[in-house]
C-alpha positions as a printed Julia matrix, in Angstrom:
252×3 Matrix{Float64}:
 -63.82  -122.27  42.39
 -65.01  -119.56  44.76
 -63.33  -118.6   48.01
 -65.66  -117.22  50.69
 -63.75  -115.09  53.2
 -65.76  -114.23  56.31
 -64.97  -110.86  57.87
 -68.26  -109.88  59.49
 -67.6   -110.55  63.18
 -67.6   -107.81  65.78
 -64.04  -108.55  66.88
 -64.92  -108.09  70.56
 -61.97  -110.22  71.69
 -59.61  -107.65  70.15
 -61.13  -104.52  71.74
 -60.32  -101.68  72.04
 -58.06  -101.95  68.97
 -60.89  -103.43  66.87
 -63.4   -100.68  67.72
 -62.62   -98.73  64.53
 -60.19  -101.05  62.7
 -61.6   -104.47  61.75
 -59.42  -107.26  63.14
 -59.17  -108.62  59.59
 -57.24  -105.46  58.72
 -54.69  -105.8   61.52
 -51.15  -105.71  60.03
 -48.89  -108.73  59.99
 -45.19  -109.01  59.01
 -45.47  -111.93  56.59
 -43.04  -113.31  53.99
 -41.11  -110.06  53.85
 -44.16  -107.78  53.67
 -46.34  -105.9   56.15
 -49.95  -106.43  55.16
 -53.47  -106.79  56.59
 -54.5   -110.33  57.46
 -57.27  -110.42  54.86
 -54.93  -109.24  52.08
 -52.47  -112.03  52.87
 -55.25  -114.64  52.65
 -56.53  -113.16  49.37
 -53.07  -113.16  47.82
 -52.3   -116.71  48.94
 -55.39  -118.03  47.15
 -54.76  -115.77  44.15
 -51.3   -117.3   43.86
 -52.95  -120.75  43.89
 -54.86  -119.74  40.75
 -58.23  -118.74  42.23
 -59.89  -115.61  40.83
 -63.41  -115.6   42.34
 -63.8   -114.24  45.86
 -66.79  -113.48  48.09
 -66.02  -111.41  51.17
 -68.74  -111.4   53.83
 -68.67  -108.16  55.79
 -70.82  -106.54  58.46
 -71.44  -103.14  59.93
 -68.3   -101.04  60.28
 -66.29  -103.06  57.74
 -66.33  -100.51  54.9
 -62.58  -100.09  55.32
 -62.16  -103.62  53.92
 -64.07  -102.7   50.77
 -61.99   -99.53  50.46
 -58.78  -101.52  50.83
 -59.78  -103.74  47.88
 -60.63  -100.71  45.73
 -57.61   -99.57  43.66
 -56.47   -95.99  44.32
 -53.97   -95.07  41.62
 -53.91   -91.41  42.65
 -52.34   -92.52  45.92
 -49.77   -94.57  44.02
 -48.86   -91.49  41.96
 -48.48   -89.51  45.18
 -46.15   -92.18  46.61
 -44.05   -92.14  43.46
 -43.73   -88.34  43.6
 -42.6    -88.68  47.22
 -39.93   -91.17  46.19
 -41.7    -94.07  47.94
 -41.09   -96.44  45.05
 -41.06   -99.67  47.09
 -44.43   -98.89  48.7
 -45.87   -97.79  45.33
 -44.77  -101.08  43.72
 -46.26  -103.17  46.53
 -49.62  -101.44  46.14
 -49.46  -101.7   42.35
 -48.86  -105.45  42.61
 -51.81  -105.82  45.01
 -54.13  -103.74  42.79
 -53.12  -105.81  39.78
 -54.31  -108.96  41.59
 -57.53  -107.24  42.64
 -58.28  -106.16  39.05
 -57.64  -109.68  37.74
 -60.12  -111.1   40.27
 -63.89  -111.12  40.62
 -64.6   -109.86  44.13
 -68.11  -109.59  45.56
 -68.9   -108.11  48.97
 -71.87  -109.61  50.8
 -73.4   -108.05  53.89
 -74.27  -109.9   57.09
 -76.61  -107.35  58.74
 -76.43  -108.91  62.22
 -73.66  -110.99  63.85
 -75.56  -114.28  63.85
 -72.57  -116.61  63.71
 -70.06  -118.18  61.34
 -72.67  -120.47  59.79
 -75.0   -117.56  59.02
 -72.12  -115.6   57.45
 -71.33  -118.52  55.12
 -75.03  -118.94  54.27
 -75.05  -115.34  52.98
 -72.77  -116.44  50.14
 -75.21  -119.04  48.81
 -76.49  -117.05  45.78
 -72.97  -116.44  44.52
 -71.22  -119.82  44.62
 -71.34  -122.79  42.29
 -70.84  -126.43  43.21
 -67.73  -126.59  45.41
 -66.28  -123.66  47.31
 -63.69  -122.8   49.94
 -64.49  -121.03  53.21
 -61.88  -119.16  55.25
 -62.21  -117.14  58.45
 -60.0   -114.06  58.13
 -58.41  -114.38  61.57
 -56.13  -117.37  60.93
 -53.02  -117.58  58.75
 -50.94  -120.44  57.43
 -47.48  -120.1   55.95
 -48.57  -122.42  53.13
 -52.17  -123.44  52.39
 -52.45  -127.12  51.42
 -54.81  -128.32  48.73
 -58.32  -129.03  49.95
 -60.8   -131.53  48.55
 -64.62  -131.38  48.68
 -65.94  -131.95  52.21
 -62.66  -131.41  53.99
 -61.13  -128.94  56.4
 -57.81  -128.32  58.08
 -57.09  -129.48  61.62
 -54.27  -129.1   64.11
 -53.43  -130.36  67.59
 -53.49  -127.97  70.57
 -52.97  -128.27  74.32
 -56.33  -126.74  75.27
 -59.02  -127.37  72.64
 -61.93  -125.95  74.65
 -62.09  -122.53  72.89
 -62.27  -124.15  69.44
 -64.29  -126.46  67.25
 -63.07  -129.9   68.32
 -62.74  -132.82  65.88
 -63.11  -136.51  66.68
 -61.19  -138.59  64.13
 -60.7   -142.13  62.89
 -57.43  -141.76  61.01
 -58.14  -138.72  58.85
 -61.88  -139.46  58.68
 -64.04  -137.05  60.7
 -66.4   -138.88  63.06
 -67.88  -135.85  64.84
 -67.32  -132.17  65.64
 -68.1   -130.2   68.8
 -68.24  -126.43  69.17
 -66.24  -125.21  72.2
 -66.99  -128.24  74.43
 -66.37  -128.1   78.18
 -65.01  -131.65  78.12
 -63.31  -132.18  74.73
 -63.05  -135.71  73.36
 -59.95  -134.84  71.33
 -57.04  -132.4   71.14
 -57.58  -131.87  67.42
 -59.31  -128.62  66.5
 -60.6   -127.07  63.31
 -58.36  -124.61  61.5
 -60.97  -122.49  59.66
 -60.06  -123.44  56.09
 -62.77  -125.63  54.53
 -64.01  -126.94  51.19
 -67.72  -127.68  50.87
 -70.29  -128.47  48.22
 -73.61  -126.62  47.99
 -75.16  -129.33  50.16
 -73.85  -127.34  53.13
 -76.43  -124.61  52.51
 -79.41  -126.95  52.78
 -77.92  -128.42  55.96
 -77.53  -124.96  57.54
 -81.11  -124.03  56.62
 -82.45  -127.08  58.47
 -80.99  -125.96  61.79
 -83.1   -124.19  64.41
 -80.95  -122.01  66.63
 -81.01  -119.19  69.17
 -78.38  -116.5   68.96
 -75.77  -117.79  66.5
 -75.71  -120.39  63.76
 -72.39  -122.26  63.91
 -70.68  -123.77  60.9
 -69.98  -126.88  62.98
 -73.76  -127.36  63.23
 -73.9   -127.64  59.45
 -71.01  -130.09  59.41
 -72.7   -132.24  62.09
 -75.91  -132.28  60.03
 -74.0   -133.41  56.93
 -72.22  -136.13  58.92
 -75.62  -137.43  60.04
 -76.68  -137.52  56.37
 -73.75  -139.82  55.7
 -71.47  -137.25  54.08
 -67.83  -138.16  54.75
 -65.45  -135.39  55.83
 -61.67  -135.5   55.76
 -59.45  -133.75  58.31
 -56.19  -132.49  56.8
 -53.51  -132.03  59.47
 -51.37  -128.87  59.42
 -48.73  -127.24  61.62
 -47.52  -123.63  61.93
 -51.0   -122.22  62.39
 -51.15  -118.53  63.28
 -54.33  -117.91  65.27
 -54.98  -114.16  65.31
 -58.49  -114.19  66.77
 -57.77  -112.83  70.24
 -55.15  -110.62  71.88
 -53.09  -113.39  73.5
 -52.96  -115.54  70.36
 -52.27  -112.5   68.17
 -49.17  -111.65  70.24
 -47.98  -115.27  70.33
 -48.53  -115.66  66.58
 -46.7   -112.42  65.82
 -43.7   -113.71  67.75
 -43.76  -117.01  65.87
 -44.13  -115.28  62.51
 -41.18  -112.98  63.19
 -39.0   -115.91  64.26
 -39.98  -117.96  61.18
 -39.56  -115.17  58.63
């Protein structure tokens, strides 16, 4: 099982803070620690037994690669300074990194979520998980092939909206002006390789959306399941980041 973590976006909704620091590296107080968003996601899947990761990055995201590169000289420095707690936390993280297979894939231009996922095609086998590194869950439920997480919101217009029949996905819409549902996609998915052929069939201007690939698969007769979750921490823009930080602190 591979997990594809997308971290290639420009992060324009988080400017000016995201000008030099990728939004995926923004720190979060989570389960007693203080870690970058992308590290929390990596460790959650590691703890679920997954060892193969593909991280899609873009221009200006070298700091993410550096973060996932063990630096034992720094740990020795921390130990000499008496920072034993911090040294242990880094040692634990590096141990997980060294036990994993991590590949970094470049998305040269910001051409959308779908294009970022398509970049991972040469590296994944049959079924794989996709996660956008700007959303956290306290606990990640088990996914099944051709499924994704969903939640209910008051204003679904800024999201990928899901039309359901029970837990069966009937259709998806990307940021519709007049949503047909209050259920939205939480960007945790499991696909098979059929997604790649669906994405390649799509003609688009500007950005290729992952929802376009899902819509194409639905038209082929592929059945998708929506798995409902609560306690979703959306960290993709300034307002939601602040609201999610408050919720995380309260729930810790």
